[in-house]
C-alpha positions in Angstrom: -5.9 12.8 -21.5 -4.1 15.0 -19.0 -1.8 17.3 -21.0 1.1 19.0 -19.3 0.8 18.6 -15.5 2.4 21.1 -13.2 3.8 20.6 -9.7 1.7 21.6 -6.7 3.9 23.5 -4.2 2.7 25.9 -1.5 -0.8 26.1 -2.9 0.5 27.1 -6.4 0.7 25.1 -9.6 4.3 25.6 -10.8 6.3 24.7 -13.9 8.8 21.9 -13.2 12.5 22.8 -13.5 13.2 19.4 -15.1 10.6 19.5 -17.8 8.2 16.7 -18.5 8.1 13.0 -19.3 5.6 10.7 -20.8 3.2 8.7 -18.7 2.3 5.6 -20.7 -0.9 3.6 -20.8 0.2 0.0 -20.0 -2.5 -1.5 -22.1 -1.9 0.5 -25.3 1.5 2.1 -24.8 0.0 5.4 -25.8 0.9 8.6 -23.9 -1.6 9.4 -21.2 -0.1 12.8 -20.3 3.1 14.6 -19.5 4.2 14.4 -15.9 6.4 17.1 -14.3 10.0 16.4 -13.3 10.8 18.4 -10.2 14.3 19.5 -9.3 15.7 18.9 -5.8 15.3 22.6 -5.1 11.6 22.4 -5.9 11.2 19.4 -3.6 13.0 21.4 -0.8 10.6 24.3 -1.5 7.6 22.0 -1.1 8.9 20.7 2.2 9.6 24.3 3.4 6.0 25.2 2.3 4.7 22.3 4.4 6.7 23.5 7.4 5.4 27.0 7.1 1.8 25.8 6.9 2.2 23.4 9.8 1.7 25.8 12.7 -1.7 27.1 11.6 -3.0 23.8 10.3 -2.0 21.9 13.5 -3.9 24.5 15.5 -7.0 24.4 13.3 -9.8 22.6 15.3 -10.0 18.9 14.4 -13.6 19.4 13.4 -12.6 22.0 10.7 -9.8 19.8 9.4 -12.2 16.8 9.2 -14.9 18.8 7.5 -12.4 19.6 4.7 -11.6 15.9 4.3 -15.3 15.3 4.1 -15.7 17.9 1.3 -12.7 16.3 -0.5 -14.5 12.9 -0.3 -17.6 14.4 -1.9 -15.6 16.1 -4.7 -13.8 12.8 -5.5 -17.2 11.0 -5.7 -18.6 13.7 -7.9 -15.7 13.4 -10.3 -15.3 9.7 -10.0 -15.9 8.9 -13.6 -13.1 11.1 -15.0 -10.8 10.2 -12.1 -11.4 6.4 -12.7 -10.7 6.8 -16.5 -7.4 8.5 -15.7 -6.5 5.9 -13.1 -7.3 3.1 -15.6 -5.2 4.8 -18.3 -2.2 5.2 -16.0 -2.2 1.9 -14.2 -3.9 -0.6 -16.6 -6.5 -1.5 -14.0 -9.7 -3.1 -15.1 -12.8 -0.8 -15.1 -14.2 -2.3 -11.9 -10.9 -2.0 -10.1 -10.3 1.6 -11.2 -13.8 2.7 -10.1 -14.2 0.7 -7.0 -10.8 -0.2 -5.5 -8.9 2.9 -6.6 -11.1 6.0 -6.7 -13.9 4.5 -4.6 -11.6 3.4 -1.8 -9.9 6.8 -1.9 -13.2 8.6 -1.4 -14.1 6.2 1.4 -10.8 6.8 3.2 -11.2 10.6 3.1 -14.8 10.0 4.4 -13.5 7.7 7.2 -11.1 10.4 8.5 -13.8 13.1 8.2 -15.1 12.2 11.6 -13.1 13.5 14.5 -11.8 11.1 17.1 -10.8 11.9 20.7 -7.1 12.9 20.8 -6.6 12.6 24.5 -7.4 10.1 27.2 -7.1 9.9 30.9 -4.6 7.7 32.7 -5.5 6.3 36.2 -4.1 8.5 39.0 -1.0 7.4 40.7 -0.2 7.7 44.4 3.4 8.8 45.1 4.9 8.5 48.5 7.0 11.3 49.9 10.6 11.2 48.8 13.5 13.1 47.2 11.1 14.3 44.5 8.7 16.0 47.0 5.9 15.3 49.4 3.3 12.6 49.0 0.9 13.3 46.2 -1.7 12.0 43.9 -0.7 12.6 40.3 -3.2 12.7 37.4 -2.2 12.4 33.8 -3.4 12.7 30.3 -2.0 11.1 27.1 -2.5 13.4 24.2 -2.0 12.6 20.5 -0.1 15.4 18.8 0.8 15.8 15.1 4.3 14.8 14.1 4.9 17.7 11.7 5.8 17.5 8.0 5.1 14.0 6.6 6.7 13.0 3.3 4.4 10.4 1.7 6.2 8.2 -0.9 3.5 6.2 -2.7 3.3 3.0 -4.8 2.4 2.6 -8.4 -0.2 -0.2 -8.0 -2.9 2.1 -6.6 -2.2 5.8 -6.8 -5.6 6.7 -5.4 -6.2 4.4 -2.4 -2.6 4.2 -1.3 -2.1 8.0 -1.3 -5.5 8.6 0.4 -4.6 6.1 3.1 -1.6 8.2 4.0 -2.8 11.8 3.3 -6.2 11.6 5.0 -5.1 10.4 8.5 -2.0 12.6 8.4 -4.1 15.7 7.7 -6.8 14.7 10.2 -4.1 14.6 12.9 -2.9 18.1 12.0 0.2 17.2 10.0 1.1 18.7 6.6 2.2 16.5 3.7 4.5 16.4 0.8 3.5 13.6 -1.6 6.1 12.0 -3.9 4.0 9.7 -6.2 5.4 6.8 -8.1 6.9 8.0 -11.4 4.8 5.5 -13.5 1.4 7.0 -12.6 1.6 10.4 -10.8 -1.2 12.2 -12.6 -4.0 10.7 -10.4 -2.2 12.1 -7.3 -2.4 15.6 -8.8 -6.1 15.2 -9.3 -6.4 14.3 -5.6 -4.5 17.5 -4.8 -7.0 19.4 -6.9 -9.9 17.9 -4.9 -8.2 18.9 -1.6 -7.6 22.4 -2.9 -11.3 22.7 -4.0 -12.3 21.4 -0.5 -10.6 24.4 1.1 -7.3 22.9 2.4 -5.0 25.9 2.9 -1.9 26.5 0.8 1.1 24.5 1.8 -0.8 21.8 3.7 -0.7 19.5 0.7 2.2 19.5 -1.8 2.9 17.1 -4.7 6.2 16.7 -6.4 7.0 14.0 -9.0 9.9 12.8 -11.1 11.7 9.8 -12.5 15.0 10.8 -10.9 15.9 9.2 -7.6 17.0 12.7 -6.6 13.3 13.7 -6.2 12.6 11.0 -3.6 16.0 11.5 -1.9 15.3 15.2 -1.4 11.8 14.6 -0.1 13.0 12.1 2.5 16.3 13.9 3.4 14.9 17.4 3.6 15.6 18.9 7.1 11.9 20.1 7.1 10.7 16.5 6.9 9.7 15.0 10.3 8.3 11.7 9.2 8.3 9.4 6.1 5.5 7.2 5.2 6.5 4.8 2.4 4.8 2.0 0.5 7.0 0.0 -1.9 9.8 -2.5 -2.1 11.8 -3.6 0.9 15.1 -2.7 -0.9 14.0 0.9 -1.2 12.5 0.9 2.3 15.9 0.0 3.7 17.5 2.9 2.0 14.9 5.3 3.3 15.2 3.9 6.8 18.9 4.5 6.7 18.3 8.2 5.9 15.6 8.5 8.5 17.8 6.9 11.1 20.5 9.5 10.8 18.1 12.3 11.9 15.7 10.1 14.0 12.8 10.8 11.7 9.6 8.8 12.3 8.9 6.1 9.8 5.8 4.1 8.6 6.9 1.4 6.2 4.6 -0.9 4.3 7.0 -3.0 2.3 7.0 -6.3 0.3 5.1 -9.5 0.9 5.1 -13.1 -0.1 1.8 -14.1 1.4 1.6 -17.8 2.4 -1.8 -19.4 1.9 -2.1 -22.6 4.0 -4.7 -24.9 2.5 -5.4 -27.6 5.0 -6.8 -31.0 4.3 -10.3 -30.1 5.4 -10.5 -26.9 3.3 -13.2 -25.9 1.0 -11.1 -26.0 -2.2 -13.5 -23.9 -4.2 -13.2 -21.1 -1.7 -9.4 -21.4 -1.6 -9.1 -21.4 -5.4 -11.3 -18.3 -5.6 -9.3 -16.5 -3.0 -5.9 -17.5 -4.3 -7.0 -16.7 -7.8 -7.2 -13.0 -6.9 -3.4 -13.0 -7.3 -3.9 -13.4 -11.0 -6.6 -10.8 -11.4 -6.3 -8.1 -8.7 -3.9 -5.5 -10.1 -2.5 -8.3 -12.2 -0.8 -9.6 -9.2 0.9 -6.3 -8.4 -0.1 -6.2 -4.8 1.9 -7.1 -1.7 -1.0 -8.7 0.1 -1.6 -11.4 -2.5 -1.5 -15.1 -1.5 1.3 -15.8 -3.9 2.9 -18.8 -2.0 0.4 -21.6 -1.7 1.2 -24.3 0.9 -1.1 -27.2 0.3 -1.4 -30.2 2.6 -0.4 -33.2 0.5 -3.8 -35.0 0.6 -5.4 -32.0 -1.3 -2.3 -30.9 -3.2 -3.1 -32.6 -6.5 -6.7 -31.4 -6.6 -5.8 -27.9 -5.6 -3.2 -27.6 -8.4 -5.6 -28.9 -10.9 -8.4 -26.5 -9.9 -6.0 -23.5 -9.7 -4.7 -24.3 -13.2 -8.2 -24.6 -14.6 -9.1 -21.3 -12.9 -6.1 -19.5 -14.3 -6.7 -20.7 -17.8 -10.3 -19.4 -17.8 -9.3 -15.8 -17.0 -9.5 -13.5 -19.9 -6.4 -11.4 -20.4 -6.7 -8.2 -22.5 -7.8 -4.6 -22.8 -8.8 -3.5 -19.3 -11.5 -1.3 -20.8 -13.4 -4.4 -22.1 -16.1 -5.5 -19.8 -15.1 -9.2 -19.9 -11.4 -8.6 -19.2 -10.3 -10.0 -15.9 -6.5 -9.6 -16.1 -5.0 -6.4 -17.5 -1.4 -5.5 -18.1 1.4 -5.0 -15.6 2.7 -1.5 -15.2 5.6 -1.3 -17.7 7.7 -3.2 -20.2 10.5 -3.4 -17.7 8.3 -4.9 -15.1 6.9 -7.4 -17.6 10.5 -8.5 -18.4 11.1 -8.9 -14.6 8.1 -11.1 -14.1 8.9 -13.2 -17.2 12.4 -13.6 -15.9 11.1 -15.1 -12.7 8.9 -17.5 -14.5 11.9 -18.7 -16.5 13.9 -18.9 -13.3 11.2 -21.1 -11.8 11.5 -23.5 -14.8 15.3 -23.7 -14.3 14.8 -24.3 -10.5 12.6 -27.3 -11.3 9.1 -25.9 -11.0 6.5 -27.2 -13.4 4.5 -24.6 -15.3 1.0 -26.0 -15.3 -0.8 -22.8 -16.5 0.4 -19.7 -18.3 4.1 -19.1 -18.7 3.8 -17.5 -22.1 3.4 -13.9 -23.3 -0.2 -13.2 -24.5 -0.3 -12.6 -28.3 -0.9 -8.8 -28.3 1.1 -6.4 -30.4 0.9 -3.7 -27.7 0.5 -3.7 -24.0 2.5 -5.1 -21.2 0.6 -8.4 -20.6 1.6 -11.5 -18.6 -0.5 -14.6 -18.7 -1.7 -15.9 -15.3 1.0 -18.4 -14.4 0.9 -21.3 -11.9 4.1 -23.0 -10.8 3.7 -26.4 -9.1 6.1 -28.9 -7.5 8.0 -26.0 -5.9 10.1 -26.1 -2.8 10.5 -23.4 -0.2 14.1 -22.8 -1.0 13.5 -21.8 -4.6 13.9 -18.1 -5.4 10.4 -18.0 -7.0 9.1 -19.2 -3.6 11.1 -16.7 -1.5 11.2 -13.5 -3.5 8.4 -11.1 -4.3 7.6 -11.4 -8.0 4.8 -8.8 -8.0 2.9 -10.2 -10.9 0.2 -12.8 -11.8 2.3 -15.7 -10.6 1.5 -18.3 -7.9 3.8 -21.0 -6.6 2.5 -24.2 -4.9 4.4 -26.2 -2.3 3.2 -29.4 -0.7 3.5 -30.2 3.0 2.5 -33.1 5.2 1.2 -31.9 8.5 0.2 -28.7 10.3 3.6 -28.3 12.0 5.4 -28.5 8.7 3.0 -26.1 7.1 3.4 -23.5 9.8 7.2 -23.8 9.6 7.2 -23.3 5.9 4.9 -20.3 6.1 7.3 -18.6 8.6 10.4 -19.6 6.7 10.3 -16.4 4.8 11.9 -12.9 4.9 8.5 -11.3 4.7 5.5 -11.3 7.0 2.7 -9.1 5.8 -0.5 -11.1 5.3 -0.9 -14.9 5.4 -4.0 -16.9 4.9 -5.5 -20.2 6.2 -8.2 -22.3 4.6 -9.8 -24.9 6.8 -13.3 -26.2 7.3 -12.7 -26.2 11.1 -12.8 -22.7 12.4 -11.1 -23.5 15.7 -8.3 -25.2 13.8 -7.9 -22.3 11.4 -7.7 -19.8 14.2 -5.2 -21.9 16.1 -3.0 -22.0 13.1 -3.5 -18.3 12.4 -2.3 -17.4 15.9 1.0 -19.2 15.3 1.8 -17.4 12.1 4.4 -14.6 12.2 2.6 -12.2 10.0 1.0 -8.8 10.5 -2.4 -10.1 9.4 -4.0 -13.5 8.7 -7.1 -14.1 6.6 -9.1 -17.1 7.7 -11.0 -18.5 4.7 -11.0 -15.1 3.0 -8.7 -12.6 1.2 -11.0 -9.8 2.3 -9.8 -7.0 4.7 -11.5 -5.2 7.5 -10.3 -1.6 6.9 -10.5 -0.7 10.6 -8.0 -3.5 11.5 -4.3 -2.7 11.9 -2.3 -3.1 8.7 1.4 -3.7 8.5 4.0 -6.4 8.6 6.5 -8.4 10.5 10.2 -8.8 9.5 11.1 -7.3 6.1 7.4 -6.4 5.4 7.6 -3.2 7.2 7.5 -1.1 10.4 4.4 0.3 12.1 0.6 -0.1 11.5 -2.0 2.0 9.8 -5.7 1.8 8.8 -8.6 2.9 11.0 -7.7 4.5 14.3 -4.2 2.9 14.1 -3.4 5.3 11.3 -4.1 8.3 13.6 -1.7 6.8 16.1 0.9 6.2 13.3 0.8 9.9 12.2 1.0 11.3 15.8 3.3 11.6 18.7 1.9 10.9 22.2 2.5 13.6 24.8 2.0 13.0 28.5 0.7 15.9 30.7 1.0 15.3 34.5 -0.4 17.4 37.4 -0.9 17.1 41.1 -4.4 15.9 42.0 
């Protein structure tokens, strides 16, 4: 579908030093295209190009930068059909997900940051008495958001369009330049995004894309002396390694890491609503999403009914070719990842969990499919309840009262997004405020894209989305003067 893809460095499409590798369709195991393998030297060149372009881009009026983002959004919308087909082939996403949640969300994010926002705000004057620093004075001040510089964006495989756009759009709007290192499993879509930005008039060097399977590619992008900030989405283990490198040179970080979302289902919950929300773990990206409610904590009085309804829901979901209109659950990203998910399911059995739905490999000759799996009678000390599986697997744990439920939810290394289902809004909000998580969904798995997004504990550092992303990709400068 894509042929031989070249790197995008300094506004030029260049041949990779390391040759090419196959990008596979997770549904068919066919080759989608050939992705370029950059050398460390080419990555350093991309970072140097971003550094060279930074001065002029950061001085470009915000209105002009935002206008280019708006043009990029329009181009992505115009080419949405072809872009969605490629995204589906690379990721194994269903048609609706590829069109709406991948390419559609990417266009929306570029459109969101196409409107300029004030970058400075006044601070109330301060009256200083006479002293060693000088005579009495009234001092005025401004706080001004300034771009950080060169931002290396290391993106995840589950959504190469929306995740990358969520980093690149606000970073460019703030006047930064970027080097994108996409996930090796599905980098081709990110190069199409670079094409759209190039067509929108973004100057050479402002956006660069370098890919590769070798860890040396990511290490060079993060460790380059030209990199001022790293924005990373991925596993906590990799995030820790990146943070260690950034710490040595005091580079800014934005880390969106793993999750093990707790879904508290209280005794007065609408179980149908809870089942529908929790069931998105099985279907949305085939569970390959850090925000999924994968750890269900059910109050004992509703536990049995909830397990029964979740199992029935999981069994009804059609697993298969994501291009078929009635498919709900597509494949996971690779054979290696399928083996990882299956190993966790087997581990759950050994730990004493009961497999009440799924647990087997769907009977297809090709494709990396995992059946939606529900593990019941779990305890919070099981590895399947504590570690991120990143697949269509849900564990259910019973609890007796609110206090125990809250304690179980917070007894976790992660803290990205938790959920509360209750028929009593006041009760639900009371419980939500006590949870140690970056976000809490009350009777919903939906997100408000203007709300801050990020995690507590091992789920990350910093917040993005909406205006919070503009803060994340900026430094704040204070300017003070005598009134």
